[in-house]
MDTraj code that builds the backbone (N, CA, C; nanometers):
import mdtraj as md
import numpy as np

residues = "UNK UNK UNK UNK UNK UNK UNK UNK UNK UNK UNK UNK UNK UNK UNK UNK UNK UNK UNK UNK UNK UNK UNK UNK UNK UNK UNK UNK UNK UNK UNK UNK UNK UNK UNK UNK UNK UNK UNK UNK UNK UNK UNK UNK UNK UNK UNK UNK UNK UNK UNK UNK UNK UNK UNK UNK UNK UNK UNK UNK UNK UNK UNK UNK UNK UNK UNK UNK UNK UNK UNK UNK UNK UNK UNK UNK UNK UNK UNK UNK UNK UNK UNK UNK UNK UNK UNK UNK UNK UNK UNK UNK UNK UNK UNK UNK UNK UNK UNK UNK UNK UNK UNK UNK UNK UNK UNK UNK UNK UNK UNK UNK UNK UNK UNK UNK UNK UNK UNK UNK".split()
xyz = np.array([
    [4.4003, -10.6669, 5.6037],
    [4.3280, -10.5546, 5.5516],
    [4.4138, -10.4277, 5.5571],
    [4.4851, -10.4095, 5.6700],
    [4.5707, -10.2927, 5.6838],
    [4.6829, -10.2956, 5.5806],
    [4.7341, -10.4180, 5.5519],
    [4.8424, -10.4298, 5.4543],
    [4.7942, -10.3885, 5.3156],
    [4.6723, -10.4231, 5.2814],
    [4.6173, -10.3874, 5.1499],
    [4.6010, -10.2363, 5.1385],
    [4.5472, -10.1746, 5.2436],
    [4.5300, -10.0290, 5.2423],
    [4.6647, -9.9576, 5.2359],
    [4.7600, -10.0088, 5.3141],
    [4.8929, -9.9496, 5.3143],
    [4.9585, -9.9643, 5.1775],
    [4.9440, -10.0818, 5.1205],
    [5.0017, -10.1074, 4.9882],
    [4.9372, -10.0189, 4.8814],
    [4.8058, -10.0040, 4.8838],
    [4.7386, -9.9200, 4.7838],
    [4.7759, -9.7727, 4.8026],
    [4.7922, -9.7285, 4.9273],
    [4.8345, -9.5905, 4.9530],
    [4.9750, -9.5677, 4.9006],
    [5.0628, -9.6659, 4.9196],
    [5.2003, -9.6564, 4.8716],
    [5.2043, -9.6507, 4.7187],
    [5.1268, -9.7337, 4.6550],
    [5.1231, -9.7358, 4.5078],
    [5.0705, -9.6031, 4.4541],
    [4.9646, -9.5518, 4.5146],
    [4.9091, -9.4259, 4.4654],
    [5.0071, -9.3109, 4.4877],
    [5.0813, -9.3138, 4.5958],
    [5.1807, -9.2102, 4.6231],
    [5.2955, -9.2177, 4.5227],
    [5.3396, -9.3368, 4.4881],
    [5.4483, -9.3519, 4.3926],
    [5.4065, -9.3145, 4.2508],
    [5.2832, -9.3393, 4.2162],
    [5.2381, -9.3091, 4.0804],
    [5.2004, -9.1626, 4.0631],
    [5.1801, -9.0898, 4.1709],
    [5.1414, -8.9491, 4.1637],
    [5.2432, -8.8627, 4.0900],
    [5.3727, -8.8734, 4.1164],
    [5.4674, -8.7883, 4.0436],
    [5.4665, -8.8127, 3.8928],
    [5.4380, -8.9352, 3.8488],
    [5.4336, -8.9637, 3.7053],
    [5.3187, -8.8865, 3.6411],
    [5.2022, -8.8879, 3.7048],
    [5.0885, -8.8136, 3.6516],
    [5.1149, -8.6638, 3.6579],
    [5.1768, -8.6194, 3.7639],
    [5.2058, -8.4771, 3.7791],
    [5.3029, -8.4301, 3.6707],
    [5.3979, -8.5153, 3.6350],
    [5.4942, -8.4785, 3.5317],
    [5.4257, -8.4669, 3.3959],
    [5.3388, -8.5618, 3.3649],
    [5.2732, -8.5559, 3.2347],
    [5.1809, -8.4346, 3.2290],
    [5.1145, -8.4055, 3.3382],
    [5.0272, -8.2890, 3.3432],
    [5.1097, -8.1606, 3.3296],
    [5.2246, -8.1581, 3.3932],
    [5.3129, -8.0416, 3.3851],
    [5.3610, -8.0212, 3.2416],
    [5.3939, -8.1306, 3.1735],
    [5.4383, -8.1210, 3.0340],
    [5.3254, -8.0676, 2.9459],
    [5.2037, -8.1109, 2.9741],
    [5.0904, -8.0633, 2.8957],
    [5.0642, -7.9149, 2.9216],
    [5.0780, -7.8758, 3.0461],
    [5.0611, -7.7344, 3.0795],
    [5.1690, -7.6510, 3.0106],
    [5.2914, -7.7013, 3.0107],
    [5.4002, -7.6307, 2.9427],
    [5.3719, -7.6181, 2.7931],
    [5.3144, -7.7225, 2.7340],
    [5.2810, -7.7178, 2.5912],
    [5.1749, -7.6117, 2.5646],
    [5.0766, -7.6021, 2.6517],
    [4.9721, -7.5006, 2.6364],
    [5.0331, -7.3612, 2.6495],
    [5.1254, -7.3440, 2.7448],
    [5.1923, -7.2147, 2.7604],
    [5.2706, -7.1781, 2.6340],
    [5.3375, -7.2773, 2.5776],
    [5.4133, -7.2548, 2.4546],
    [5.3191, -7.2162, 2.3405],
    [5.2061, -7.2857, 2.3319],
    [5.1067, -7.2535, 2.2293],
    [5.0547, -7.1112, 2.2477],
    [5.0303, -7.0714, 2.3723],
    [4.9833, -6.9354, 2.4001],
    [5.0863, -6.8320, 2.3562],
    [5.2137, -6.8623, 2.3773],
    [5.3201, -6.7709, 2.3351],
    [5.3203, -6.7560, 2.1826],
    [5.3000, -6.8668, 2.1124],
    [5.2945, -6.8616, 1.9661],
    [5.1751, -6.7787, 1.9195],
    [5.0631, -6.7938, 1.9878],
    [4.9431, -6.7179, 1.9526],
    [4.9680, -6.5686, 1.9728],
    [5.0307, -6.5335, 2.0846],
    [5.0626, -6.3927, 2.1092],
    [5.1556, -6.3380, 2.0004],
    [5.2518, -6.4198, 1.9590],
    [5.3453, -6.3784, 1.8548],
    [5.2706, -6.3537, 1.7232],
    [5.1809, -6.4438, 1.6872],
    [5.1039, -6.4272, 1.5645],
    [5.0159, -6.3023, 1.5719],
    [4.9585, -6.2762, 1.6882],
    [4.8753, -6.1571, 1.7058],
    [4.9587, -6.0307, 1.6876],
    [5.0816, -6.0311, 1.7408],
    [5.1717, -5.9171, 1.7217],
    [5.2022, -5.8971, 1.5737],
    [5.2277, -6.0069, 1.5022],
    [5.2559, -5.9979, 1.3592],
    [5.1382, -5.9372, 1.2831],
    [5.0187, -5.9790, 1.3205],
    [4.8995, -5.9271, 1.2541],
    [4.8871, -5.7769, 1.2782],
    [4.9063, -5.7347, 1.4023],
    [4.8967, -5.5918, 1.4342],
    [5.0025, -5.5118, 1.3580],
    [5.1244, -5.5651, 1.3513],
    [5.2327, -5.4975, 1.2794],
    [5.1985, -5.4845, 1.1312],
    [5.1485, -5.5933, 1.0727],
    [5.1116, -5.5907, 0.9314],
    [4.9971, -5.4934, 0.9052],
    [4.9015, -5.4868, 0.9968],
    [4.7900, -5.3927, 0.9799],
    [4.8391, -5.2490, 0.9868],
    [4.9347, -5.2222, 1.0741],
    [4.9926, -5.0885, 1.0848],
    [5.0627, -5.0507, 0.9549],
    [5.1421, -5.1443, 0.9012],
    [5.2113, -5.1205, 0.7751],
    [5.1110, -5.0980, 0.6625],
    [5.0060, -5.1766, 0.6608],
    [4.9031, -5.1633, 0.5584],
    [4.8385, -5.0257, 0.5639],
    [4.8078, -4.9806, 0.6820],
    [4.7472, -4.8485, 0.6991],
    [4.8408, -4.7391, 0.6480],
    [4.9675, -4.7498, 0.6817],
    [5.0661, -4.6496, 0.6380],
    [5.0787, -4.6501, 0.4857],
    [5.0824, -4.7663, 0.4252],
    [5.0959, -4.7747, 0.2798],
    [4.9714, -4.7206, 0.2098],
    [4.8558, -4.7421, 0.2695],
    [4.7332, -4.6866, 0.2110],
    [4.7364, -4.5332, 0.2156],
    [4.7856, -4.4797, 0.3264],
    [4.7974, -4.3339, 0.3374],
    [4.8911, -4.2805, 0.2297],
    [5.0046, -4.3487, 0.2104],
    [5.1010, -4.3058, 0.1087],
    [5.0391, -4.3135, -0.0305],
    [4.9671, -4.4221, -0.0557],
    [4.9045, -4.4387, -0.1875],
    [4.8014, -4.3295, -0.2116],
    [4.7229, -4.2970, -0.1102],
    [4.6216, -4.1931, -0.1254],
    [4.6847, -4.0561, -0.1484],
    [4.7971, -4.0302, -0.0816],
    [4.8675, -3.9037, -0.1026],
    [4.9211, -3.8957, -0.2458],
    [4.9744, -4.0070, -0.2936],
    [5.0251, -4.0107, -0.4311],
    [4.9104, -3.9905, -0.5294],
    [4.7962, -4.0522, -0.4996],
    [4.6785, -4.0377, -0.5862],
    [4.6350, -3.8911, -0.5940],
    [4.6369, -3.8228, -0.4798],
    [4.5982, -3.6812, -0.4777],
    [4.6953, -3.5976, -0.5621],
    [4.8257, -3.6257, -0.5483],
    [4.9255, -3.5535, -0.6281],
    [4.9058, -3.5812, -0.7767],
    [4.8787, -3.7091, -0.8077],
    [4.8581, -3.7469, -0.9474],
    [4.7371, -3.6722, -1.0059],
    [4.6285, -3.6674, -0.9301],
    [4.5092, -3.5962, -0.9766],
    [4.5388, -3.4477, -0.9999],
    [4.6191, -3.3901, -0.9104],
    [4.6571, -3.2487, -0.9242],
    [4.7380, -3.2265, -1.0519],
    [4.8327, -3.3167, -1.0779],
    [4.9169, -3.3045, -1.1981],
    [4.8330, -3.3202, -1.3248],
    [4.7368, -3.4120, -1.3213],
    [4.6504, -3.4303, -1.4380],
    [4.5688, -3.3032, -1.4627],
    [4.5168, -3.2444, -1.3539],
    [4.4386, -3.1203, -1.3650],
    [4.5219, -3.0078, -1.4252],
    [4.6478, -3.0034, -1.3837],
    [4.7368, -2.8970, -1.4316],
    [4.7922, -2.9269, -1.5702],
    [4.7694, -3.0493, -1.6182],
    [4.8126, -3.0841, -1.7535],
    [4.9539, -3.1374, -1.7619],
    [5.0146, -3.1738, -1.6519],
    [5.1516, -3.2273, -1.6523],
    [5.1448, -3.3800, -1.6628],
    [5.1406, -3.4297, -1.7857],
    [5.1224, -3.5731, -1.8095],
    [5.2443, -3.6548, -1.7660],
    [5.3626, -3.6011, -1.7820],
    [5.4847, -3.6749, -1.7467],
    [5.4896, -3.6991, -1.5961],
    [5.4637, -3.5948, -1.5187],
    [5.4635, -3.6097, -1.3726],
    [5.3516, -3.7034, -1.3288],
    [5.2370, -3.6953, -1.3971],
    [5.1244, -3.7823, -1.3632],
    [5.1596, -3.9292, -1.3883],
    [5.2297, -3.9559, -1.4970],
    [5.2706, -4.0942, -1.5283],
    [5.3662, -4.1479, -1.4219],
    [5.4598, -4.0646, -1.3786],
    [5.5540, -4.1068, -1.2748],
    [5.4801, -4.1376, -1.1445],
    [5.3866, -4.0519, -1.1108],
    [5.3096, -4.0735, -0.9884],
    [5.2210, -4.1975, -0.9998],
    [5.1699, -4.2219, -1.1196],
    [5.0879, -4.3416, -1.1402],
    [5.1709, -4.4680, -1.1166],
    [5.2936, -4.4685, -1.1665],
    [5.3816, -4.5839, -1.1455],
    [5.4121, -4.6029, -0.9967],
    [5.4354, -4.4926, -0.9301],
    [5.4631, -4.4971, -0.7854],
    [5.3408, -4.5493, -0.7092],
    [5.2216, -4.5041, -0.7485],
    [5.0976, -4.5473, -0.6833],
    [5.0728, -4.6960, -0.7073],
    [5.1007, -4.7428, -0.8279],
    [5.0839, -4.8854, -0.8586],
    [5.1781, -4.9708, -0.7732],
    [5.2987, -4.9192, -0.7523],
    [5.3931, -4.9904, -0.6662],
    [5.3390, -4.9987, -0.5234],
    [5.2843, -4.8901, -0.4738],
    [5.2254, -4.8898, -0.3390],
    [5.1090, -4.9880, -0.3302],
    [5.0300, -4.9964, -0.4388],
    [4.9176, -5.0906, -0.4379],
    [4.9684, -5.2343, -0.4296],
    [5.0787, -5.2635, -0.4948],
    [5.1372, -5.3979, -0.4851],
    [5.1802, -5.4273, -0.3419],
    [5.2382, -5.3285, -0.2770],
    [5.2788, -5.3453, -0.1364],
    [5.1564, -5.3686, -0.0477],
    [5.0491, -5.2970, -0.0757],
    [4.9260, -5.3140, 0.0014],
    [4.8729, -5.4558, -0.0161],
    [4.8714, -5.5034, -0.1389],
    [4.8231, -5.6396, -0.1648],
    [4.9091, -5.7434, -0.0937],
    [5.0403, -5.7195, -0.0919],
    [5.1320, -5.8112, -0.0228],
    [5.1018, -5.8139, 0.1268],
    [5.0801, -5.6971, 0.1852],
    [5.0483, -5.6904, 0.3288],
    [4.9156, -5.7582, 0.3595],
    [4.8193, -5.7433, 0.2708],
    [4.6908, -5.8103, 0.2910],
    [4.7092, -5.9627, 0.2943],
    [4.7918, -6.0128, 0.2041],
    [4.8198, -6.1579, 0.2020],
    [4.8897, -6.2000, 0.3307],
    [4.9860, -6.1194, 0.3761],
    [5.0569, -6.1506, 0.5002],
    [4.9608, -6.1571, 0.6177],
    [4.8692, -6.0630, 0.6242],
    [4.7711, -6.0611, 0.7326],
    [4.6848, -6.1866, 0.7266],
    [4.6433, -6.2213, 0.6075],
    [4.5599, -6.3403, 0.5910],
    [4.6344, -6.4667, 0.6346],
    [4.7614, -6.4771, 0.5953],
    [4.8419, -6.5933, 0.6353],
    [4.8614, -6.5972, 0.7863],
    [4.8894, -6.4807, 0.8450],
    [4.9092, -6.4744, 0.9901],
    [4.7815, -6.5121, 1.0654],
    [4.6673, -6.4682, 1.0155],
    [4.5409, -6.5033, 1.0797],
    [4.5154, -6.6539, 1.0713],
    [4.5467, -6.7117, 0.9567],
    [4.5286, -6.8559, 0.9393],
    [4.6209, -6.9322, 1.0342],
    [4.7464, -6.8873, 1.0422],
    [4.8427, -6.9525, 1.1302],
    [4.8005, -6.9396, 1.2764],
    [4.7489, -6.8209, 1.3139],
    [4.7021, -6.8008, 1.4507],
    [4.5837, -6.8923, 1.4813],
    [4.4935, -6.9072, 1.3859],
    [4.3780, -6.9954, 1.4065],
    [4.4231, -7.1400, 1.4269],
    [4.5252, -7.1812, 1.3520],
    [4.5792, -7.3168, 1.3693],
    [4.6419, -7.3325, 1.5075],
    [4.7140, -7.2286, 1.5517],
    [4.7760, -7.2341, 1.6842],
    [4.6703, -7.2399, 1.7944],
    [4.5624, -7.1657, 1.7772],
    [4.4547, -7.1683, 1.8766],
    [4.3911, -7.3062, 1.8809],
    [4.3710, -7.3640, 1.7641],
    [4.3132, -7.4988, 1.7582],
    [4.4054, -7.5998, 1.8270],
    [4.5346, -7.5888, 1.8014],
    [4.6320, -7.6787, 1.8632],
    [4.6346, -7.6585, 2.0147],
    [4.6330, -7.5323, 2.0583],
    [4.6324, -7.5020, 2.1998],
    [4.5094, -7.5596, 2.2687],
    [4.3944, -7.5450, 2.2055],
    [4.2718, -7.5974, 2.2627],
    [4.2748, -7.7499, 2.2733],
    [4.3329, -7.8143, 2.1743],
    [4.3455, -7.9602, 2.1797],
    [4.4411, -8.0004, 2.2919],
    [4.5513, -7.9279, 2.3055],
    [4.6454, -7.9579, 2.4146],
    [4.5825, -7.9335, 2.5502],
    [4.5045, -7.8285, 2.5615],
    [4.4409, -7.7950, 2.6894],
    [4.3362, -7.8987, 2.7268],
    [4.2696, -7.9559, 2.6283],
    [4.1678, -8.0570, 2.6606],
    [4.2293, -8.1877, 2.7073],
    [4.3595, -8.2066, 2.6821],
    [4.4272, -8.3281, 2.7264],
    [4.4790, -8.3203, 2.8685],
    [4.4757, -8.1998, 2.9271],
    [4.5259, -8.1834, 3.0652],
    [4.4263, -8.2483, 3.1588],
    [4.4823, -8.3269, 3.2515],
    [4.3962, -8.3994, 3.3472],
    [4.4049, -8.3379, 3.4830],
])
top = md.Topology()
chain = top.add_chain()
for i, resn in enumerate(residues, 1):
    res = top.add_residue(resn, chain, resSeq=i)
    for name in ("N", "CA", "C"):
        top.add_atom(name, md.element.get_by_symbol(name[0]), res)
traj = md.Trajectory(xyz[None], top)
């Protein structure tokens, strides 16, 4: 009886590092996933900041354009309109970037959650 208990204790002790290693690898994967999520969140914040700045620029151009139209300067108004349209394209591009970053972050969160549920 003592030999069986001793043998089972020995087996469980030898198998413990194998389980600990797999658990450690899973924890490392979750940490890596968390780092990716933080990176995506930073990208989203950066893109939102850029979007806000471009909207401010577009609104300033719009105000100048309205002033030129009021004063009757059609040539200057046309130039400002082209500049404003360019800013709107930049805004649309940033909106797409934000949307892509949010989608990528959601995928990373889903992956992280799946990895975390595998930790024993």
